[in-house]
C-alpha positions as MATLAB code, in Angstrom:
seq = 'MPPDEPDSDPNAEALPSIGSLDAPAVAAAKMLGGLIAACRGEDVHRTRAEVDLRAIQDIQRKLQADPHDAAARQWVRQLAQTWSFRVRDNTRSIRRIFDLLDGISRR';
ca = [
     -13.664   44.990   10.233;
     -11.996   47.070    7.482;
     -10.856   45.044    4.452;
      -7.155   45.859    4.932;
      -6.983   44.327    8.447;
      -5.932   40.685    8.753;
      -8.421   38.132    9.945;
      -8.447   38.040   13.737;
      -8.859   34.258   13.946;
      -5.511   32.894   15.229;
      -6.337   29.426   13.862;
      -7.159   30.627   10.354;
      -3.834   29.471    8.926;
      -4.043   26.082   10.658;
      -7.376   25.211    9.040;
      -7.275   23.475    5.657;
      -9.099   25.051    2.768;
     -12.652   23.909    2.149;
     -11.676   22.531   -1.269;
      -9.030   20.249    0.211;
     -11.554   18.754    2.656;
     -13.738   17.730   -0.289;
     -10.861   16.320   -2.326;
     -11.372   12.699   -3.421;
      -7.965   11.642   -2.081;
      -8.847   13.019    1.369;
     -12.176   11.167    1.257;
     -10.352    7.970    0.235;
      -7.941    8.302    3.172;
     -10.849    8.858    5.567;
     -12.706    5.829    4.207;
      -9.613    3.690    4.566;
      -9.122    4.967    8.101;
     -12.673    3.930    8.944;
     -12.155    0.483    7.491;
      -8.921    0.029    9.432;
     -10.492    1.374   12.640;
     -13.273   -1.206   12.325;
     -10.619   -3.950   12.236;
      -8.805   -2.660   15.299;
     -11.058   -4.692   17.606;
      -9.995   -8.004   16.083;
      -6.985   -9.588   17.771;
      -5.465  -10.677   14.485;
      -5.458   -7.082   13.119;
      -5.014   -4.983   16.285;
      -1.266   -4.209   16.126;
      -1.154   -3.569   12.388;
      -4.313   -1.456   12.561;
      -2.844    0.817   15.245;
       0.272    1.432   13.152;
      -1.679    2.017    9.955;
      -4.151    4.378   11.653;
      -1.237    6.588   12.687;
      -0.040    6.486    9.089;
      -3.530    7.451    7.872;
      -3.458   10.500   10.165;
      -0.151   11.601    8.604;
      -1.509   10.981    5.120;
      -4.656   12.998    5.816;
      -2.570   15.954    7.010;
      -0.472   15.787    3.845;
      -3.512   15.505    1.572;
      -5.343   18.338    3.313;
      -2.326   20.547    2.672;
      -1.982   19.333   -0.935;
      -4.759   17.068   -2.272;
      -2.609   16.268   -5.318;
       0.411   15.021   -3.331;
       1.419   12.000   -5.418;
       3.394   10.322   -2.628;
       0.498   10.569   -0.152;
      -1.967    9.259   -2.754;
       0.359    6.322   -3.474;
       0.644    5.640    0.256;
      -3.171    5.435    0.500;
      -3.238    3.108   -2.503;
      -0.606    0.799   -0.982;
      -2.374    0.661    2.377;
      -5.696   -0.018    0.635;
      -4.138   -2.873   -1.326;
      -2.652   -4.332    1.842;
      -5.949   -4.129    3.726;
      -7.855   -5.557    0.778;
      -5.924   -8.794    1.350;
      -6.419   -8.685    5.109;
     -10.143   -7.930    5.050;
     -11.612   -9.783    2.122;
     -15.227   -9.139    3.071;
     -14.973   -5.365    2.417;
     -14.144   -5.445   -1.283;
     -16.807   -2.849   -2.114;
     -15.274   -0.365    0.352;
     -11.784   -0.986   -1.000;
     -13.035   -0.589   -4.571;
     -14.633    2.753   -3.632;
     -11.299    3.926   -2.181;
      -9.527    3.046   -5.440;
     -12.268    4.800   -7.429;
     -11.778    7.962   -5.398;
      -8.014    7.818   -5.889;
      -8.486    7.305   -9.634;
     -10.968   10.181   -9.822;
     -13.990    8.063  -10.683;
     -17.241    9.208   -9.128;
     -19.903    6.550   -8.617;
     -23.173    7.532   -7.004;
];
């Protein structure tokens, strides 16, 4: 294909950039979504988990478009704080989410 022709992939604009997929805030939102999804099977958490999983999907879309979106990052932080009180046995996972949001890399 000559360099002056546009890319023929019709979904090219719909795909997020590779850098945004690797962004720490996106990873934090995905981790939180996994934690919430694991709680969905418990009767005590089911309703709240369903609502918050829909919120996580919205947050992920926002962060994939702009990984530095302050409002979306704050939303993840607030949900993580809320779930840290609901699920006290996953403190390490919650701490990792906060570390990602704060830009701390622990390996």
